[in-house]
TISE-896446 format. One record per residue (C-alpha): residue in three letters; x, y, z. Coordinates in steps of 0.05 Angstrom, whole numbers, padded with zeros to 5 digits, always signed. Each point is the difference from the previous one (the first is absolute). Layout:
# TISE-896446
alaXYZ
...
This chain:
# TISE-896446
met+00002+00006+00010
thr+00023+00067-00023
ile-00010+00069+00056
asp-00048+00023-00061
asp-00044-00065+00017
ala+00011+00022+00073
arg-00019+00070-00008
trp-00066-00021-00039
glu-00031-00051+00055
leu+00019+00052+00055
asn-00036+00052-00042
gly-00068-00043-00003
gly+00019-00025-00071
glu+00008+00065-00035
pro+00049+00040-00028
gln+00025+00063+00037
thr+00004+00038-00072
pro-00069-00001-00020
pro-00016-00027-00082
pro+00007+00014-00052
leu+00063+00015+00028
ser+00061-00059+00009
asp+00019-00003+00080
pro+00065-00003+00010
leu+00000-00031+00062
thr-00045-00053-00013
tyr+00020-00010-00086
ser+00043-00066+00012
ala-00052-00041+00021
thr-00001-00092-00004
gln-00047-00045+00009
asn+00001-00002+00075
arg-00030+00066+00000
gly-00059-00001+00051
asn+00035-00051+00033
val+00054+00028+00031
ile-00015+00003+00092
lys-00021-00083-00013
leu+00062-00014-00033
leu+00039+00036+00045
arg-00039-00027+00060
glu+00009-00068-00016
ala+00073+00000-00019
thr+00053-00034+00029
thr+00062+00048-00033
val-00014+00060-00030
ile+00055+00043-00035
val+00004+00066-00019
val+00035+00021-00050
ala+00026+00078+00015
gly+00028+00072-00016
asp+00048+00026-00060
ala+00071-00002+00004
val-00013+00058-00053
pro-00046+00067+00012
ser-00042-00008-00057
val-00081+00031-00018
his-00037-00047-00051
leu-00068+00021-00031
his-00040-00057+00018
ala+00038-00039+00062
gln+00016+00034+00066
asn+00034-00037+00054
gly-00031-00035+00060
ser+00020+00052+00062
leu+00016-00039+00070
asp-00051+00030+00028
glu-00050-00028-00061
ile+00047-00074+00012
ile-00009+00003+00078
arg-00080+00019-00001
ile-00003-00064-00049
leu+00048-00049+00049
ala-00055+00009+00049
cys-00037-00049-00034
val+00055-00048+00001
arg-00001-00057+00062
gly+00061-00039-00037
arg+00062+00015-00008
arg+00018+00071-00025
val+00064-00004-00056
leu+00028+00069-00034
leu+00041-00012-00060
gly+00040+00071-00043
pro+00027+00061+00009
met-00049+00018+00061
ala+00035-00058+00043
his+00057+00058+00003
his-00044+00051+00029
val-00036-00047+00048
leu+00070-00023+00025
ala+00031+00062+00007
asn-00053+00027+00046
ala-00018-00069+00047
ala-00035+00033+00046
ser-00047+00023-00029
tyr-00027-00062-00033
ala+00020-00054+00050
gly-00043-00060-00010
leu-00030+00039-00058
phe+00037-00061-00048
asp+00025-00065+00027
ala+00058-00007-00073
leu+00030+00062-00027
his+00036-00017-00072
thr+00029+00052-00035
his+00016-00032-00070
thr-00025-00071-00012
ile-00036-00051+00034
thr+00002-00076-00006
ser-00040-00059+00020
arg+00059-00018+00051
asn-00007+00078+00037
ile-00073+00009-00009
thr-00010+00006+00082
leu+00074+00030+00011
gly+00022+00058-00035
ser+00051+00019-00048
arg+00057+00050-00016
ala+00023-00010-00047
gly-00022-00026-00073
ala-00002-00087+00000
ala+00049-00034-00055
tyr-00025-00011-00065
glu-00004-00071+00005
gln-00050+00013+00062
leu-00047+00043-00044
arg+00005-00051-00069
ala-00019-00060+00053
asp-00062+00036+00028
arg-00025+00014-00063
asp-00058-00037-00033
ser-00053+00030-00041
phe-00031+00069+00001
thr-00061-00023-00034
asp-00048+00005+00073
leu+00034+00069+00009
ile-00005+00033-00064
gly-00074-00033-00001
gln-00021+00043+00049
leu+00018+00069-00025
gly-00043+00037-00037
trp+00043+00046-00045
thr+00057-00028-00051
pro+00063-00008+00031
val+00066+00013-00012
gly+00048-00048+00027
glu+00068+00042+00020
ile+00064-00042+00001
glu+00055+00005+00036
leu+00071-00009-00033
tyr+00047+00009+00065
arg+00019+00044+00077
gly+00052+00039+00010
cys+00030+00057-00039
thr+00060-00024-00051
arg+00029+00091+00013
arg+00062-00006+00032
arg-00012+00067+00032
tyr-00077+00002+00042
cys-00043+00053-00013
ser-00015+00054+00072
phe-00072-00035-00009
cys-00005-00069-00020
asn-00027-00046+00041
glu+00026-00060-00045
pro+00062-00027+00037
ala-00046+00014+00068
lys-00037-00048-00035
ser+00051-00050-00030
pro+00060+00021+00013
ala+00037-00059-00053
val-00028+00004-00076
ile-00034-00055-00012
phe-00020-00029-00073
arg-00057-00053+00000
asp+00003-00050-00047
leu-00025-00001-00071
asp-00046-00064+00002
asp-00031+00025+00066
ile-00019+00063-00034
leu-00027-00040-00057
asp-00039-00037+00044
glu-00031+00040+00031
val-00023+00041-00066
arg-00026-00064-00015
gln-00042-00024+00058
leu-00029+00087-00001
tyr-00006-00013-00072
ala-00042-00070+00011
ala-00040+00039+00045
gly-00028+00044-00044
val+00048+00058+00005
arg+00023+00036-00067
asn+00023+00064+00024
leu+00080-00001+00029
arg+00052+00053+00029
leu+00064-00032+00004
gly+00001+00057+00063
gln+00015+00006+00072
gln+00094+00004-00003
thr+00035+00062+00000
cys+00012-00006-00071
phe-00017-00043-00056
phe+00054+00009-00044
ser+00052-00025+00054
thr-00041-00063+00005
trp+00062-00057+00002
asn+00048+00059+00000
arg-00021+00023-00068
asp+00006-00074-00036
val-00037+00018-00061
ala+00016-00076-00016
gln-00051-00021+00056
ile-00041+00057-00003
glu-00021-00016-00065
arg-00007-00073+00024
leu-00044+00037+00047
leu-00053+00028-00056
ala+00002-00042-00049
gly-00013-00056+00052
ile-00065+00040+00022
arg-00017+00003-00066
ala-00003-00064-00012
ala-00037-00027+00065
cys-00047+00054-00005
pro-00028+00007-00079
asp-00061+00036+00014
leu+00036+00060+00045
asp-00037+00067-00003
val+00050+00035+00038
leu+00065-00017-00006
his+00046+00060+00054
ile+00051+00023+00047
asp+00018+00052+00051
asn+00050+00033+00032
ala+00069+00019-00037
asp+00073+00019+00026
pro+00019+00056-00052
leu+00066-00027+00007
ala-00014-00063-00025
val-00045+00029-00061
ala+00062+00031-00015
ser+00043-00039+00002
pro+00011-00039-00071
ala-00023-00063+00032
gly-00077+00044+00018
ala+00000+00012-00076
arg-00011-00066-00022
ile-00047-00016+00076
ala-00037+00046-00041
ala-00008-00013-00067
leu-00022-00076+00033
val-00053+00038+00040
val-00033+00021-00071
glu+00011-00060-00036
his-00041-00042+00057
cys-00044+00047+00046
ser-00067+00036-00024
glu-00002+00071-00012
gly-00011+00054+00046
asn+00056-00016+00042
cys+00042+00035+00045
ala+00074+00007+00039
pro-00003+00056+00056
met+00060+00016+00017
gly+00023+00028+00064
met+00041+00071-00022
glu-00033+00031+00066
ser+00041+00051-00013
phe+00030+00055-00038
asp+00037+00039+00044
pro+00072-00019+00021
ala+00008+00011+00070
val-00064-00030+00010
ile+00029-00076-00049
glu+00061+00012+00044
ala-00022+00006+00073
asn-00049-00062-00016
ala+00051-00048-00040
leu-00049+00003-00063
thr+00045-00032-00059
cys-00047+00026-00055
thr+00021+00067-00039
pro-00038+00027-00041
gln+00040-00014-00066
ile+00004-00080+00029
leu-00077+00009+00000
arg+00003+00034-00081
arg+00031-00059-00016
ala-00049-00042+00042
ile-00060+00037-00042
asp+00034-00014-00070
his+00015-00071+00016
ile-00074-00004+00016
asn-00024+00041-00057
ala+00035-00017-00053
val-00036-00074-00001
gly-00069+00021+00042
ala-00023+00061-00030
lys-00043-00038-00064
arg-00068-00008+00016
gly-00033-00067+00000
pro-00082-00028-00026
ala-00024+00050+00065
gly+00028+00059-00018
leu+00055-00002+00057
pro+00076+00003+00005
ala+00025-00072+00012
leu+00042+00032+00053
leu+00016+00065+00029
pro+00052+00024+00062
gly-00048+00024+00059
ile+00039+00047+00044
asn+00003+00008+00075
leu+00014+00056+00052
ile+00017+00001+00073
tyr-00013+00067+00026
gly+00030+00014+00077
leu+00058-00025-00006
pro+00067+00017+00047
gly+00033+00065-00032
glu-00074+00026-00047
thr-00007+00066-00001
his-00045+00043-00044
arg+00055-00006-00052
thr-00008-00067-00008
his-00071+00007-00023
leu+00025+00044-00061
ala+00055-00057-00011
asn-00064-00047-00008
leu-00035+00048-00052
lys+00063+00017-00036
gly+00015-00082+00001
leu-00064-00003-00034
asp-00009+00048-00045
glu+00074-00020-00033
leu-00037-00069-00002
met-00056+00031-00041
thr+00036+00039-00043
ala+00040-00063-00023
gly-00074-00022-00019
val+00007-00065+00037
leu-00075-00044+00024
cys+00000-00014+00066
his-00067-00046+00029
arg-00014+00037+00068
thr+00051+00034+00057
asn-00013-00016+00072
val+00011+00060+00050
arg+00004-00024+00071
gln+00024+00020+00074
ala+00058-00028+00025
arg-00020-00052+00054
ala+00046-00021+00056
tyr-00001-00084+00013
pro+00032-00027+00062
gly+00064-00029-00020
thr+00018+00038-00061
pro+00049+00068+00005
leu-00051+00043-00011
ala-00036-00018+00070
gly+00068+00022+00034
met+00000+00070-00027
asn-00017+00053+00045
pro-00009+00072-00034
asp+00013+00060+00031
thr-00063+00028-00042
ala-00062-00033-00042
pro+00008+00001-00071
pro-00028+00049-00047
ser-00045-00054-00029
gln-00035-00013+00056
glu-00036+00076-00003
his+00007+00010-00075
phe-00007-00085-00026
thr-00075+00014-00023
thr+00020+00062-00045
trp+00070-00029-00014
lys-00051-00062-00028
ala-00047+00032-00037
asp+00053+00037-00034
ile+00035-00060-00033
asp-00069-00027-00015
asn-00013+00060-00052
ile+00067+00018-00014
trp+00022-00078-00014
asp-00058-00035+00002
gln-00053+00023-00045
pro+00048+00014-00048
met+00031-00063+00001
lys-00082-00032-00004
gln-00008+00044-00061
arg+00061-00025-00039
val-00022-00079+00014
tyr-00063+00006+00000
pro-00011+00050-00053
ile-00079+00024-00023
gly-00037-00054-00049
leu+00037-00052+00033
arg-00044-00066-00003
leu+00021-00039+00068
arg-00029-00075-00005
gly-00029-00047+00041
leu-00008+00039+00056
his-00057-00016+00051
ser-00039+00044+00047
phe+00027-00002+00077
phe-00031+00044+00041
val-00051+00072+00000
thr+00013+00066+00028
ser-00024+00069-00006
arg+00048+00002-00062
gly-00033-00055-00027
thr+00018-00070-00020
trp+00077-00031+00001
phe+00022-00035-00047
arg+00063-00046+00003
arg+00043-00057-00025
leu+00021-00050+00053
gly+00082+00008+00014
ser+00059+00043+00031
tyr-00026+00068+00002
pro-00046-00008-00047
ile-00020+00071-00027
gln-00080+00017+00017
val-00045+00030-00043
val-00066+00039+00032
glu-00063+00000-00045
arg-00023+00066+00019
gly-00069-00003+00030
thr-00029-00071-00004
val-00009-00058+00035
val+00020-00060-00021
pro-00013-00076+00030
arg+00069-00025+00024
tyr+00039-00045-00046
thr-00028+00021-00067
pro+00044-00006-00059
ala+00014+00069-00037
asp+00054+00020-00050
leu+00010+00093+00011
thr+00025+00054-00036
val+00044+00042+00038
thr-00030+00074-00001
glu+00032+00038+00075
his+00049-00013+00034
ala+00012+00014+00078
pro+00071-00005+00047
arg-00023-00068+00021
phe-00056-00029-00047
ile-00026+00019-00072
tyr-00070+00005-00020
gly-00021-00036-00065
ala-00076-00027-00033
arg-00026-00053-00026
asn-00042+00023-00063
ala+00059+00046-00018
gly+00048-00024-00065
């Protein structure tokens, strides 16, 4: 069951946002909606998966808060187990949450340690031994899922960024066996999953230490095992790896084997040399440009749905040590130089730094708050309007026909359409209320910083 199922039942079987608008708090429903309290009371063990490692905002989903979870756990008579990033918060505030959970798992859970708790990721061999079939799980979902496949743990860089929590999660880099990955993919495919994303790890391009031949075997093996996939995408890319000669060859393999609309998000983090130095960042504007060029060279061509095969994404972080007002100017200048160079970029993620326990950033105590603490909203708006919206106009020009979309949400703007995948572009049809999962082709009519507008009857 989902937190959305529980919210629905606790709200008397009603959405919290009245129709015809969609309700982000009760959107993700399973077949168990309406039966949540009964199931919780009868369960011998309830496992709560909660928390987010990276702060994010989604149109149609809102993570369960700890207060919500505490309210729901009042229904539980059996064991209470917590899995995920929220476990770190509970551990750090043990006195406040004493007795709330019987076991805490910060990374993974296995059949051996469900009721014991764990503070490190389980061996991939144990996870493989526990894995049987996804059919029952997939059958309970009320939506078409994307199966996310983890390829390895840890960070392959020799020098870690100040905010990186990967070393705290997994000090060693541990790659999965190729056969293990393909076995999991086959099981998901057998359960009806037709959309896969090779995500979770820090950098797809660094898998098996940039072993081009092994990565080709992975991608070709997935295609052979799952001939009717609708989506095969990647996530997370270290610009240093993408900018390397091996990175150029891997980008070509991604375009060859994956589906269109793919995105390789890369952590530039900051264009400010002072911030780069203070936080042990390893990407420079020159490296980022080379990485973008490698991806654009092979990924700019559009597929049958009208989407480029593979485009880069850029991640920026404000609030890091060394930040001044010049940092924002450096970011705007760096983005403007990319725009002038004519590059194509899928999306830009701008967020504020979060200091995780065990990271160098957590031990840095600046004397004054960074200027972005006051100016983040306006600085982000600058990037939205100076970079994001013009880039949307470049990648998705007016008159472009986007095919194979489906409706998935209704707001006061209208109905939102998309394809599944990594950070799919969202297309809003103004002033309409279209039933969920209605297939449609839309022609681009307008642009906004984070999405575009389209019409079904245009073009």
